[in-house]
Backbone as numpy.savetxt, mean C-alpha at the origin, in Angstrom:
# Nx Ny Nz CAx CAy CAz Cx Cy Cz
-28.35 -39.53 5.51 -27.08 -39.23 4.85 -27.06 -37.81 4.28
-28.20 -37.43 3.66 -28.28 -36.08 3.09 -28.18 -35.04 4.19
-28.69 -35.34 5.37 -28.63 -34.40 6.49 -27.19 -34.12 6.90
-26.29 -35.01 6.64 -24.88 -34.80 6.96 -24.14 -34.10 5.82
-24.54 -34.38 4.60 -23.84 -33.84 3.43 -24.13 -32.35 3.25
-25.39 -31.93 3.41 -25.74 -30.54 3.18 -25.02 -29.56 4.12
-24.98 -29.82 5.42 -24.21 -28.90 6.28 -22.72 -28.89 5.95
-22.17 -30.02 5.58 -20.75 -30.07 5.21 -20.51 -29.25 3.96
-21.42 -29.35 2.99 -21.28 -28.57 1.76 -21.40 -27.08 2.06
-22.30 -26.71 2.96 -22.46 -25.30 3.32 -21.19 -24.76 3.97
-20.55 -25.54 4.81 -19.30 -25.11 5.44 -18.19 -24.92 4.42
-18.14 -25.78 3.43 -17.13 -25.63 2.37 -17.34 -24.34 1.59
-18.59 -24.04 1.27 -18.89 -22.81 0.52 -18.53 -21.58 1.35
-18.89 -21.58 2.62 -18.57 -20.44 3.48 -17.06 -20.29 3.67
-16.36 -21.39 3.73 -14.90 -21.34 3.87 -14.24 -20.69 2.67
-14.83 -20.87 1.49 -14.28 -20.26 0.28 -14.48 -18.75 0.27
-15.42 -18.25 1.07 -15.71 -16.81 1.13 -14.90 -16.09 2.20
-14.08 -16.80 2.91 -13.30 -16.18 3.99 -12.36 -15.13 3.42
-12.16 -14.04 4.13 -11.25 -12.99 3.63 -9.82 -13.50 3.53
-9.11 -12.91 2.59 -7.70 -13.28 2.43 -6.90 -12.77 3.62
-5.83 -13.46 3.91 -4.96 -12.98 4.97 -4.22 -11.75 4.47
-3.94 -10.79 5.34 -3.26 -9.58 4.90 -1.85 -9.92 4.41
-1.32 -9.10 3.48 0.03 -9.35 2.99 1.04 -9.28 4.12
2.03 -10.09 4.03 3.08 -10.10 5.04 4.28 -9.29 4.55
4.97 -8.75 5.48 6.16 -7.97 5.14 7.23 -8.87 4.56
7.99 -8.32 3.66 9.11 -9.04 3.06 10.32 -8.86 3.97
10.97 -9.94 4.36 12.15 -9.79 5.22 13.18 -8.85 4.59
13.66 -7.92 5.38 14.68 -6.99 4.89 14.10 -5.73 4.27
12.77 -5.67 4.07 12.13 -4.49 3.50 11.27 -3.86 4.58
11.65 -2.67 4.98 10.91 -1.98 6.03 10.55 -0.59 5.55
9.41 -0.45 4.91 8.94 0.86 4.47 8.18 1.50 5.62
8.51 2.72 5.94 7.83 3.45 7.00 7.60 4.88 6.55
6.33 5.24 6.39 5.99 6.60 5.97 5.95 7.57 7.14
6.13 7.09 8.34 6.05 7.93 9.53 7.14 8.99 9.58
8.25 8.76 8.95 9.38 9.70 9.01 9.37 10.72 7.88
8.26 10.82 7.14 8.24 11.67 5.95 7.53 13.01 6.14
7.25 13.38 7.36 6.56 14.64 7.62 7.28 15.85 7.04
8.59 15.81 7.01 9.37 16.94 6.49 9.19 17.14 4.99
8.69 16.11 4.29 8.52 16.23 2.84 7.17 16.84 2.46
6.26 16.93 3.40 4.96 17.52 3.11 5.14 18.96 2.65
4.54 19.27 1.50 4.65 20.62 0.95 5.78 20.78 -0.05
6.62 19.77 -0.20 7.72 19.87 -1.18 7.21 19.49 -2.56
7.76 20.11 -3.62 7.31 19.79 -4.97 7.85 18.44 -5.44
7.13 17.85 -6.39 7.57 16.59 -7.00 8.88 16.82 -7.72
9.80 15.86 -7.56 11.08 15.96 -8.24 12.02 14.86 -7.79
13.15 14.78 -8.47 14.14 13.74 -8.16 14.70 13.90 -6.76
14.89 15.13 -6.34 15.45 15.38 -5.01 14.49 14.90 -3.91
13.20 15.24 -4.07 12.19 14.80 -3.09 12.05 13.28 -3.11
12.11 12.68 -4.29 12.00 11.22 -4.39 13.17 10.52 -3.71
14.37 11.00 -3.94 15.55 10.41 -3.31 15.48 10.52 -1.78
15.03 11.67 -1.30 14.91 11.87 0.14 13.82 10.96 0.72
12.71 10.80 0.01 11.62 9.94 0.46 12.08 8.48 0.54
12.82 8.03 -0.45 13.34 6.66 -0.43 14.30 6.46 0.75
15.16 7.43 0.97 16.12 7.33 2.06 15.43 7.29 3.42
14.47 8.17 3.62 13.79 8.25 4.91 12.85 7.08 5.18
12.21 6.57 4.13 11.19 5.54 4.32 11.75 4.12 4.31
12.86 3.91 3.62 13.39 2.56 3.47 12.76 1.80 2.31
11.85 2.45 1.57 11.19 1.82 0.43 12.18 1.63 -0.72
11.80 0.77 -1.65 12.64 0.51 -2.82 12.19 1.31 -4.04
10.87 1.60 -4.12 10.35 2.36 -5.26 9.32 3.37 -4.77
9.09 4.40 -5.59 8.11 5.45 -5.29 7.06 5.45 -6.38
5.81 5.62 -5.96 4.71 5.82 -6.91 4.11 7.18 -6.60
4.15 8.07 -7.59 3.59 9.41 -7.44 2.12 9.34 -7.83
1.25 9.85 -6.97 -0.19 9.83 -7.24 -0.72 11.25 -7.26
-1.14 11.68 -8.44 -1.70 13.02 -8.61 -3.17 13.00 -8.18
-3.75 14.18 -7.95 -5.16 14.22 -7.54 -6.05 13.49 -8.55
-6.98 12.72 -8.05 -7.93 11.95 -8.87 -7.26 10.90 -9.75
-6.03 10.54 -9.44 -5.33 9.51 -10.21 -5.93 8.14 -9.90
-5.96 7.29 -10.90 -6.39 5.91 -10.73 -5.15 5.08 -10.44
-5.23 4.26 -9.39 -4.08 3.45 -9.01 -4.54 2.02 -8.74
-3.66 1.08 -8.99 -3.97 -0.30 -8.69 -4.04 -0.49 -7.19
-4.73 -1.52 -6.75 -4.90 -1.79 -5.33 -3.94 -2.88 -4.84
-2.99 -3.27 -5.66 -2.05 -4.30 -5.24 -1.17 -3.77 -4.12
-0.85 -4.64 -3.20 -0.02 -4.26 -2.05 1.42 -4.63 -2.32
2.31 -3.66 -2.19 3.74 -3.90 -2.34 4.44 -3.30 -1.13
4.95 -4.13 -0.24 5.57 -3.61 0.98 6.82 -2.79 0.73
7.38 -2.87 -0.47 8.60 -2.12 -0.78 8.31 -0.82 -1.53
7.00 -0.46 -1.66 6.64 0.73 -2.44 6.14 1.84 -1.52
6.55 3.06 -1.83 6.09 4.26 -1.13 5.19 5.03 -2.09
3.99 5.34 -1.65 3.04 6.13 -2.43 3.07 7.56 -1.93
3.40 8.48 -2.83 3.42 9.90 -2.49 2.23 10.57 -3.19
1.32 11.12 -2.39 0.12 11.77 -2.91 0.39 13.25 -3.09
0.07 13.74 -4.27 0.28 15.15 -4.60 -1.02 15.92 -4.54
-0.93 17.20 -4.18 -2.08 18.09 -4.23 -2.19 18.70 -5.61
-3.20 19.51 -5.82 -3.41 20.18 -7.11 -2.24 21.10 -7.45
-1.51 21.54 -6.44 -0.37 22.43 -6.66 0.91 21.67 -7.01
0.84 20.32 -7.07 2.01 19.52 -7.42 2.95 19.26 -6.26
2.49 19.55 -5.05 3.32 19.34 -3.86 2.80 18.15 -3.07
3.71 17.53 -2.31 3.37 16.32 -1.56 2.39 16.66 -0.44
1.26 15.94 -0.42 0.24 16.09 0.62 0.39 15.03 1.69
0.61 13.79 1.27 0.70 12.68 2.21 1.48 11.52 1.58
1.80 10.55 2.43 2.56 9.40 1.99 2.13 8.17 2.77
2.16 7.02 2.09 1.94 5.76 2.78 2.62 4.64 2.02
2.93 3.59 2.73 3.59 2.44 2.13 2.55 1.46 1.60
2.97 0.69 0.62 2.08 -0.32 0.06 1.99 -0.15 -1.38
């Protein structure tokens, strides 16, 4: 009996260690950072933010300065704009 219980218990423990499934997109929210190449090099500001939201389809923007600490939570409706030391946009990604 123990020979059957131990392997079953081991499978349960290993199953609890399985990686989480990746976040799924929210219907109706399509953030795409691929169309933001024109914003690279532009300074941080309301005008750049409005243009980034329009081009990406995101609902909110998170500005990330160099060496900034950011949460790792995934939000499919959020656009992350990374700034260089000069305060200009270096890169962008959704999440």
